[in-house]
N, C-alpha and C positions, 0 to 999 in steps of 0.2 A: 954730532948732529946739531948741538946748540950753537956751534960756530957757523952753521950754515943757515941760520934763521933769516938772513938777508935774501936768501933764494925764495922764501915763501911768497913775498910780494912780487918778486921778479918773474916767477914762472908764468903767471897769466899774461905778462907783457909780451912774452913770446907769441902767445895766441893772438894778441892785439896786432903784432907786426905781421904775422902770416895771413890772418884773415883780413886785416885792414888793407894790406898791399896786394894780395893775390887771391883773396877769397872769392871774388866774382868769377875767377877762371877755374875754381876747384869744384868738384862734385859736392852736392849738399851734404852727403854723408861725411865727406872728408872735413868740411867746415865744422860740422857739429862735433866730430870726433876730436879734432884739434882743440876746440874750445873746452870740451869736457876733460881731455887728457891733461891740459895745462893746469886746470883747477884741481884735478886728482893728484897731480904732483905736489901742489901746495898743501893739500890735505894730508898726504903721506908724510911730507916733511914736518908738518905741524904735529902730527901724532908722534913721530919719532922724537922731536924736540921736547914735547910735553912729557913724554915717557922718561926721557933722560933727566928733565928738570925734576920730576917727581922722585927720582932716586937720590937727590941731594938732601941733606939735612933740612928740617922744616924751616929753620931760620935763615938758611942760605940759598933759598930757591929764587935766585936772581942771576941772570946772565946777560951781559951787554956786549954788543959787537959794534965797533966803530969802523966805518969805511973811509974815514978821513975827515979833515976839517972842511966845513961848509962856509962859515963866516968867521974869518980870523980878524975880528975887529979889536980895537984897542981896549975897550971896556966890556966886550962881550965875545965870548968864544963859543961858537955853536958847531957841533960835529954832526955829520950825517950818520946817525947811529940808530941801532935797533936794540930792543931789550925784551926779554921774556921773563915774566914772573907769574904767580898764580892768576892775577887779574887778566893779563894779556893772554895767558894760556887758555882761559875760558873763551875769550873772544875769538882767537884764531881758530879754535875747534868749531865754534858755532858758525863763523863766517865761511870757512872752507867746507865744513860738513854740509850745512844747509845749502850753501852756494853750489856745491857739486851736484846735489840731487835736483836742484832747480834747473841747472844747466842741462841735465839729462832729460828732464821733463820738457824743456824748451825745444829740444830736437823734434819732438812730435808736435808740440803745440804750434810752433812757428813754421812748420814744414810747407805750408801753402802760402806763406807771405812773401812778398817781394823784399829785396835787400836783406836776405838771410844772413849773408856774411857780415854786413854792417851791424846787424843786431848782435851777433856773437862777439864782434870786435868791441862794441860798447860794453857788453856784459863782462868780458874779460878785463877791460880797462877798469870797470867798477871794482872787480875783485882785487886788482892790484892796488887801487887807491884805498879801499877799505882795510886791506891787510897792512898797508903802510900806516894808516891812521892808528891802528891798535898796537902795532909793534914799535912805533917811533919812541925813542927814549927821551925826547925833548919836545917842547911845545911847537917848535917851528916845523920839525918833521911831521908831527901830528897834523899841523895846519895844512901841509901839502896834501895829505890824505883827506883832510876835512874839506878842502876846496875841491879836490878831485872827485869825491863822491857827489858833491853838489853839481859839478859839471856833468857827470854821468847821469844823474837824476834828470837834469834838463834835457840831455840828449835822448834818454830812453822814454820819458814821459811824452816828448814830442816826436817819438819814432814815426808815428803815422802822421807826419807833418802835412801830408797832402789831403788828409781827410777833411771834409767840410765842417762847418759850424754845426754843433750838436744842440738842438733845442732843449734837450733834457737838462744839460749842464750849463747852458748859456756860454759855452766856450768851445773852441776847436782844440785839437790836441796840441797844436803849436802854442796857442794861448795858455793852455794849462802848464806847459813847460816853462813859458816865460814867467807865469805867476809864481811857480815854485822857485825859479831862479832869483827873482827880485825879492821875494819874501825872505829867502835864505841870506841874501846879501845884507839885508837890514840887520839880522842877527849876527852875521859874521863881522860886520863893521864894529859892533860893540865888543865882540870876542877879541878882535885884533887889538882894540884899544887896551883891553885887559892884559893881553900878552905883552904889549909894549910897556905898560906900567910895571909888570914883573921884571922885564929885562932891565929897565932903568933902575928899579929899586934894589935888585939883588945881583945884577950882573951875570945872570945865568938863566937859561930856559930849560935846563935839565930837570926832569921831574923829581929825582931823588934829592938834588941840591935845593930845589925850591921847597920841598917838604921839610928838609932840615932847617932851612932859613926861617920859615914861618913859625916853626916850633919855638925858635929862640928870638922871635921878632920883638923889637922895641914896642912897649905899650903905646907909644905915641903914633905908631904906624897902624893902629887898629882900624881907623877910619878908611885908610887906603885898602886894607885887606877886605873890608866889607864891600867897598866900591868895586874892587877887582872881582870878588866873588859874584856880585850881581851882574857885572859886565859879562863875565864868562857864562853865567847862566842865561843871559839874553841870547848869546850865541847858541846855547843848547836849546833854547825855546824855538829858535828857527829850525835847527836841524831836526829836532825831535818833536816838532809840531805841538807846542804848548801855548796856552793863552798868553799873549794875543796873536801869536804867529802860527797858529794851527791851520789857518785858512787854506793853505796850499795843498795839504795832504788829501782831503776828499776829492779835489779836482785832479789830483795826480793819477787817479784811477783811469784816466783817459788812455794811459799807456797800456802796452800788452800785459796780460795777467801775470806772466812770470816775473815781470818787472815789479809789479805790485807785491808779489810774494817775497822777492829777494831784497829789494831796496826799501820798500815802504811798509814792511812788516817785520822782517827778520834782522836786517843789518844796519843800513844807513841811519834809519830813524832812531836807533839805539845809541848812536855815537855820542849824543849829548849826555845820556845816562853814564856811559863809560867815562867821559871827560870829567863829570862831576865826581864820580867815584875815584878816578885817578888823582884829582885834586882834593881829596878828602882832608888832608892835613890843613890846607888853606881854609876850608869851610869849618873845620873844627875850631880854628882860631878866630872865626867870624860867625858866631851863632846867629847874628841878625840876618846874614846872607842865607844861612841854613833855614831860617824861619820863612824867608821869601820862597825858597825852593819847595818847602813843605806845603805852603799855602797855595802856590801856583799849581803844584802837582795834584793836590787833593781836589781843588776846584776844577781843574781840567778833567780829572777822572770822572767826576759826577756830571759835569756839563756835557762832555762828549758822549757819555752813556745815554743821556736823555735824547740826544739827537739820533742815536742808533735805534731808538724805539719806533720812530716814524719814517725812517728812510725806506725807500722801496727798491733802489738799485742794490743788487746783491753785493757788488764790490764796495759801494759806499757804506753799507752797513758795517762791513769788515774794516773799512777805513776809519770810521768813527770809533769803532772798537779799538783799533790800534792807538788812536789818540788817547783814549781812556786808559788803556793799559800802560802806555808810556807815562801818564799822570801817576799811576800807581807806583811805578818805578822811581819817579822823582820824589814822590811823597816819602818813600822809603829812605832815600838819600837824605831828605830834609829832616828826618827824625833820627838820623844816625844809623839806620839799619842798612848799611851798604851791602853786606853779604846777601841779605834778603832781596834787595833791589836787583843785584846782578843775577841771583838765582832766578828771579822772575823774568829777567831779560832773557836768560837761557831757555827756560821752559816756554815762554811766549814765542820765541823765535821758531820753535818746532811746531807748536799747535796753530799759530797764526799763519805760518807759511803753508801748512797743510790745508787750512781753511781756504786760503786764496787759490791754491792749486785745485782744490775741489770745486771752487766757484768757476775756475776756468773750464773744468770738465763740464759743468752744468751749462755754461754759456755756449760751449761748442755743441753740446747735445741739443740745446734749444735754438740753434741757428742764430746765435749772437744776441738773443734776447736776455736782458739783464734785470727786468722788472719782476720781483718775486710774486707780485700779485697776479702775474700772467703765467705762473707756473703751476705747481701742484701735482701730486701723484707720481713724482719721478722715481720714487723708491723702487717700483716694479721694473722700470726700464733701466735704471742706473744703480744697481744694488751696491757695487763696489764703491762708487762715489758716495752713496748714502752712508755706508758704514764707516768709511774713513772720516767723513765730515762729522758724523755723530761722535766718534771718539774725540776729535778735536774740540767739539762743542762741549762735551762732558769735561774736558780739561780746562777750557777757558772759563766755564761756569763754576769751577771750584768744587766739582763733585769728588768726594773722598775716594782715594785710590788712584786718581789721575794727577798728572804733574802740576796743573794749575792750583789744585787744592793745597799742596804743600808750600808752594812759593807764595801764594796769596796769604795763607795763614801765617807764614813767617813775617810778612809785612804788617799784617794786622797786629801780631804779637809785638813787633818792634814799636809800632805807633802807640800801643797801650802801655807798654813798659816804659816808654820815654816820657809819659805824662801828657802827651798830646791827644787827649781823649776826643777832641773835636775832629782831629785827622782820622782817628779810628772810626768814628761815627760816619763820616763822609765816605770813607773807603768801604765800610761794610755795606752802606746803602748802594754804592756803585757796583759792588759785587752782585747784589741782588738784581739790579737793573740789567747787568751784563747777562745773567742767566736768562732773564725774561726775553731780551731782544734776540739772543742767540737761538733759543728754542722757537721763537716766532719765525726766524729765518728758516729753521729746519721744517717747521710745520707748513709754512707757505710754499716751500720749495718741494718737499718730498711727500707730504701727507695730503689726504683729501683727494678731490677730483681735479683733473687737468683743466686749466683755465685758459690755455693758449689757443692758437688757431689749429685747424685740422692739418694744415701743411706742417706746422711745427711738430705736432703729435706723430705724424707719419715719419718724420726724419729723426725722432728721438733715438739716441743710441748711447751705449756706454763708451767711455773714452778708451782708446787703444792702450795696450799694456805699457807701452813706453811712457 
């Protein structure tokens, strides 16, 4: 199974080809089934490969597969290769697992939308690109996935490209997609410069080779390592919505809710955290760059949390929350608590995707209303949505016994033990604010009296089982 890891990103491309070329001629059920089936294949292959990897001795849990030479240059040899190790194992299970569930949800959520096949073709393309990103064994293959998920984000945010200007956001869906694309290009430009520096300096872009090279780097190259670390982190700031490049993510909520759950909560926005963790050897050799990561992450965590307090759009509250939680993950990487950062990445993928899917259920039940101040009392009409969102809220708030408690606590412990008490203080405050704005969302949406129109109240209903 380990030799077949190259099939994990390939399977969703089959769905892209079928639905992209013939989807408009197929029944809706067939389109949805094809899209979900191809992601299910990736999930099963991922589970099998990770199971086989776990049977290897602890120090030997690494398996690489090369499909051939990509760039046979004189001073730089780059293979088109994939690799599975404990870090990428976590990522492929999260991406394919959460991705499969969101695809199933989308069958029902998007059933009444036009361009059904186009939506699922884009979603499958995103899965292929994200899986390429996390499985690539060198920076250039990862960069293909990195740019691919950026393209898919643009396509999916602007999916409703024909919808008019929205006075609430000051943007149309097409504008929001362009804003995301341009903001990410700024970060990606810095990222690419960092990659080129590594290629010129070490003659390789293979992750294992770069890690080995920086461990034995000449002290004279320390400045270069710091610069590269900061350049790569700027790319991560774009992809993972950190200060100052966070501005695209709240507006990205213009896209369909399953897109918000998959791309802008569970997978694509965590690519920057994954990249920094993958390059941990470089950051260990450049503590100044690590300090920048910690500072930006901590400040983003508290800054975005304060914006969540006053937001009224149910999806924007969750978007600011995502920016804040990504700050948590980067702060963990900045203080050297990489395991805690990836642990929180994994737990956050599940409870934040669940919150977005619950928000989608609320929006459907409220006839497309997204302002929480015009809701209230939905618990009686939407009990399943209420209890699932309540569980996710308990998790993100760090209530003991739920996933978020354990992952946030590990990050706080890592910040404290590293001696960065100021990071610990900021993150502890951000955790308290997170609990406040999340329970504010629950209270305004599900408790109290209904504050919407009579027509909305008449049409209130629980989401279908699918």
